[in-house]
C-alpha positions in Angstrom: -0.7 -2.6 17.0 0.0 1.1 16.7 -3.3 2.8 16.0 -1.6 6.2 16.3 -0.1 5.8 12.8 -3.6 6.0 11.4 -4.2 9.6 10.4 -7.8 10.6 10.9 -9.9 11.8 8.0 -13.7 11.9 7.6 -13.9 10.0 4.3 -10.6 8.1 4.3 -10.4 5.1 6.7 -6.9 3.6 6.1 -4.5 6.5 5.7 -1.4 5.9 7.7 2.2 6.9 8.2 4.9 4.3 7.5 7.3 6.1 9.8 8.4 5.1 13.2 9.3 1.5 12.5 12.8 0.3 13.7 15.1 -1.4 11.3 17.2 -4.5 12.1 20.3 -2.3 12.7 18.5 0.1 15.0 17.6 3.0 12.7 14.1 4.3 12.6 11.9 5.1 9.6 11.3 8.9 9.5 7.8 10.0 10.1 5.8 12.2 7.7 7.7 11.0 4.6 5.9 8.0 3.4 2.1 7.4 3.6 -0.1 4.5 2.5 -3.8 5.0 2.0 -7.2 3.8 0.8 -8.5 5.7 -2.3 -7.6 9.3 -2.4 -10.4 9.6 -4.9 -12.7 10.1 -1.9 -11.1 13.5 -1.2 -13.1 16.5 -2.2 -11.7 19.9 -2.8 -12.8 22.5 -0.2 -13.4 20.0 2.6 -11.6 19.6 5.9 -10.2 16.3 4.6 -8.7 18.2 1.6 -7.1 20.8 3.8 -5.7 18.1 6.1 -4.3 16.2 3.1 -2.6 19.3 1.7 -1.1 20.1 5.1 1.0 16.9 4.9 3.1 18.5 2.1 2.8 15.4 -0.1 4.7 16.0 -3.4 4.0 12.7 -5.2 0.8 10.6 -5.3 0.9 7.0 -6.7 -2.5 5.6 -7.6 -2.2 1.8 -7.9 -5.7 1.2 -9.2 -6.9 0.1 -12.6 -7.8 3.0 -15.0 -11.4 1.7 -15.0 -11.6 2.0 -11.2 -10.5 5.6 -11.5 -13.0 6.3 -14.2 -15.9 4.9 -12.1 -14.8 6.1 -8.6 -12.7 9.2 -9.2 -9.1 10.2 -8.4 -7.4 12.7 -6.1 -8.2 16.2 -7.3 -5.5 18.0 -9.3 -3.3 20.4 -7.3 0.0 22.1 -8.3 1.6 20.9 -5.0 2.0 17.3 -6.1 2.5 15.1 -9.2 0.1 12.2 -9.8 1.0 8.8 -11.3 -1.3 6.0 -12.1 0.5 2.7 -12.0 -1.9 -0.2 -12.2 0.2 -3.0 -10.7 -2.6 -5.7 -10.8 -3.3 -7.2 -14.1 -5.9 -9.9 -13.3 -9.0 -8.5 -11.7 -10.9 -10.4 -9.1 -13.9 -9.5 -6.9 -13.2 -10.2 -3.2 -16.7 -9.2 -2.1 -18.2 -12.0 -4.3 -16.0 -14.8 -3.1 -17.7 -17.7 -1.4 -17.4 -18.1 2.4 -15.3 -21.3 2.2 -12.3 -19.5 0.7 -9.6 -19.0 3.3 -8.1 -15.5 3.0 -4.5 -16.4 3.8 -3.6 -18.8 1.0 -6.0 -17.1 -1.5 -4.8 -13.6 -1.1 -1.1 -14.6 -0.9 -1.6 -16.3 -4.3 -3.1 -13.2 -5.8 -0.3 -11.1 -4.4 2.3 -13.4 -6.1 0.4 -12.9 -9.4 0.6 -9.1 -8.9 4.3 -9.4 -8.1 4.9 -11.3 -11.3 2.5 -9.6 -13.6 3.1 -6.0 -12.6 6.8 -5.8 -12.7 6.9 -2.7 -14.9 4.6 -0.8 -12.7 6.1 -2.0 -9.4 9.5 -1.1 -10.6 8.3 2.5 -11.4 6.6 2.8 -8.1 9.8 1.9 -6.2 11.8 4.3 -8.4 9.4 7.1 -7.5 9.6 6.3 -3.8 13.4 6.3 -4.1 13.3 9.7 -5.9 11.1 11.2 -3.2 13.4 9.8 -0.5 16.4 11.4 -2.3 14.6 14.7 -2.6 13.4 14.6 1.0 9.8 15.0 -0.2 6.7 13.2 1.3 4.9 10.7 -1.0 1.6 8.8 -0.7 0.6 5.6 -2.5 -2.8 4.1 -2.5 -5.3 1.6 -4.1 -9.0 1.2 -3.3 -9.0 -0.1 0.3 -5.3 0.5 1.0 -4.8 -3.2 1.8 -3.7 -5.5 -1.1 -1.9 -3.5 -3.8 -0.9 -0.9 -1.3 0.1 -3.6 1.2 2.4 -5.2 -1.4 4.3 -1.9 -2.2 4.5 -1.1 1.5 6.0 -4.5 2.3 8.6 -4.3 -0.5 9.6 -0.8 0.7 9.9 -1.8 4.3 11.9 -4.9 3.5 14.3 -2.8 1.4 14.6 -0.5 4.4 15.6 -3.6 6.3 12.6 -3.4 8.7 12.3 -6.9 10.3 9.8 -9.1 8.6 7.5 -9.6 11.7 7.1 -5.8 11.7 6.4 -5.7 8.0 3.7 -8.3 8.5 2.3 -6.3 11.5 2.1 -3.2 9.4 0.0 -5.1 6.8 -2.4 -6.4 9.5 -3.1 -2.8 10.8 -5.7 -2.6 8.0 -7.9 -4.8 10.2 -8.5 -1.6 12.3 -10.1 0.0 9.3 -12.0 -3.1 8.1 -15.4 -2.2 9.7 -15.3 1.2 8.0 -14.3 -0.3 4.7 -17.1 -2.9 5.0 -19.6 -0.1 5.8 -18.4 1.8 2.7 -19.0 -1.3 0.5 -22.5 -1.8 2.0 -23.5 1.8 1.4 -22.4 1.6 -2.2 -24.3 -1.7 -2.7 -27.9 -0.9 -1.6 -27.3 -2.1 2.0 -26.2 -5.6 1.0 -23.3 -7.5 2.6 -20.4 -9.1 0.7 -20.8 -12.9 0.3 -17.1 -13.2 1.5 -16.9 -12.8 5.3 -13.2 -11.8 5.0 -13.9 -8.8 2.9 -11.8 -5.8 4.0 -9.9 -8.0 6.5 -6.1 -8.2 6.6 -5.0 -11.3 8.4 -1.3 -11.4 9.2 -1.1 -14.8 7.5 -1.7 -13.3 4.1 1.5 -11.2 4.2 3.5 -14.0 5.9 2.6 -16.5 3.2 3.2 -14.0 0.4 6.7 -13.0 1.6 7.5 -16.6 2.2 6.5 -17.4 -1.3 8.5 -14.5 -2.6 11.6 -15.8 -0.7 11.0 -19.3 -2.1 10.9 -18.0 -5.7 13.6 -15.4 -5.6 15.8 -16.1 -2.5 14.8 -12.9 -0.8 12.9 -9.6 -1.5 16.1 -8.2 -2.8 16.4 -11.1 -5.1 12.9 -10.3 -6.4 13.8 -6.7 -7.0 17.0 -7.7 -8.8 15.7 -10.6 -10.9 12.0 -9.7 -11.6 12.2 -5.9 -11.5 15.7 -5.6 -13.0 16.7 -3.0 -10.5 20.0 -2.8 -8.5 18.5 -3.9 -5.2 21.6 -2.9 -3.0 21.6 0.6 -4.6 17.9 1.0 -4.3 18.0 -0.1 -0.6 20.9 2.3 0.1 18.9 5.2 -1.5 15.8 4.4 0.5 17.8 4.0 3.7 19.7 7.2 3.3 16.6 9.3 2.6 14.0 7.6 4.9 15.9 6.5 8.0 17.1 8.4 11.0 
């Protein structure tokens, strides 16, 4: 586990750099080009967090949440330094905090991720196109959802797989959210009058979740590239080449 890829903020708990991973052919993902995060709606103009965020030079922000989440919890403040895109990739809402303790997170969340992959093809396609555009332009990009785990984890996994980062590393990147789980849980408790979620796995990111999801994706489509080609109607080899040219060193 590489805790150094977490970038410290006061109000963000799961903001991290996707750079530094080694690909199957020995290249390395460039640092300070692609960031994954929990909700940037927690940023407030004029704070140290806001200054720190702007210092990263991010030019594109992709918000993967539902519009109703943005309405109730806020979005990243406007700034001329970046463009903002809301791409709600999940189409079937579910409440993780309210799940019963008997539900195993691995199979349950992997099934939800497959639903997102099949429901949100239009939005996922656009997210990957924006990531490719940023890579081509050599401009930093950040994408986020609420906790930076599920929807963010799916986009991160697809991107890393297209960069040809080995699957065990992709799964390890997903599991790094576990380092932020206590803070994410504390946030939920503070928003909910001191209560605890009924689901003991709330905020957790067991490696099994991503392992099962990527296995399911491969079973359905032959590979992640097959999913990108068949479900997203994108040229997977060309997309992979663009990402690799812009994001690898």
